[in-house]
C-alpha positions, -999 to +999 in steps of 0.1 A: +387+557-425+416+535-414+410+511-385+431+514-354+452+484-344+428+478-315+398+477-339+417+455-363+427+430-335+391+429-323+378+422-358+404+396-366+394+377-334+361+371-350+378+348-375+411+338-359+422+330-323+434+355-297+472+353-302+467+355-340+444+385-337+470+405-317+501+396-337+485+400-371+471+434-363+506+448-358+529+424-378+531+444-410+542+475-391+573+456-381+581+437-413+562+405-409+536+395-434+501+385-421+502+349-434+534+342-415+521+360-384+489+339-384+509+307-387+535+317-362+510+327-335+485+299-341+499+275-314+499+302-287+461+304-287+439+290-260+465+291-233+493+277-254+475+250-275+449+243-248+476+236-222+460+260-198+490+283-197+495+319-208+465+336-225+470+339-262+461+376-263+490+381-238+515+359-258+504+377-290+514+410-273+547+396-262+554+386-298+546+421-311+569+436-285+597+413-295+590+419-332+594+457-326+622+458-300+637+423-298+674+415-299+686+404-333+724+410-329+746+392-304+759+425-290+725+442-286+718+436-249+700+469-248+673+456-271+668+425-250+665+446-218+640+469-235+620+440-247+620+424-213+610+457-196+581+463-220+568+427-216+570+430-178+551+463-180+524+447-202+522+417-179+518+440-149+490+460-165+471+429-177+474+411-144+463+442-125+432+444-146+423+407-149+441+391-119+462+367-140+477+361-174+469+323-172+442+312-196+427+286-173+425+311-144+410+338-166+383+316-181+377+295-150+376+263-171+401+238-184+402+241-222+417+207-227+399+184-203+370+206-190+334+209-199+334+218-236+301+236-235+312+258-205+346+264-222+329+276-254+306+299-235+335+313-215+356+319-246+327+336-264+320+358-234+355+366-220+380+364-247+369+394-268+374+415-237+409+400-232+418+406-268+406+442-267+423+450-234+455+433-246+454+454-278+449+486-258+476+478-233+500+469-261+493+503-278+501+519-245+535+501-239+547+503-275 
């Protein structure tokens, strides 16, 4: 039985980071190979390379939306507007459920300069939920 994209993203998160799990679960559907997807999304993990910014599961979803609907011709403003609208809808859903899209706020710990033991515990406890929820919300908005 073929896995759903949600199941695939959840499984990939066991080996790779949040942003990588989301993008690589959908990438081949939209013409991007997995290796490139993993490399491209690597720096978005852990709140943008531990900068305490946007959650990697969220940025991974933004990348998938752009991969599917993004503008690739100078005269295609409709694609840009559709991409922006879908990202805004995704962001609204994620924020309504979790209160933020900011990694530091979601985890309650600074991944760069905070307590490493607490950070690891929070990532292990909370991030699988964020990845699964982001995957479900992404499916809904695509």
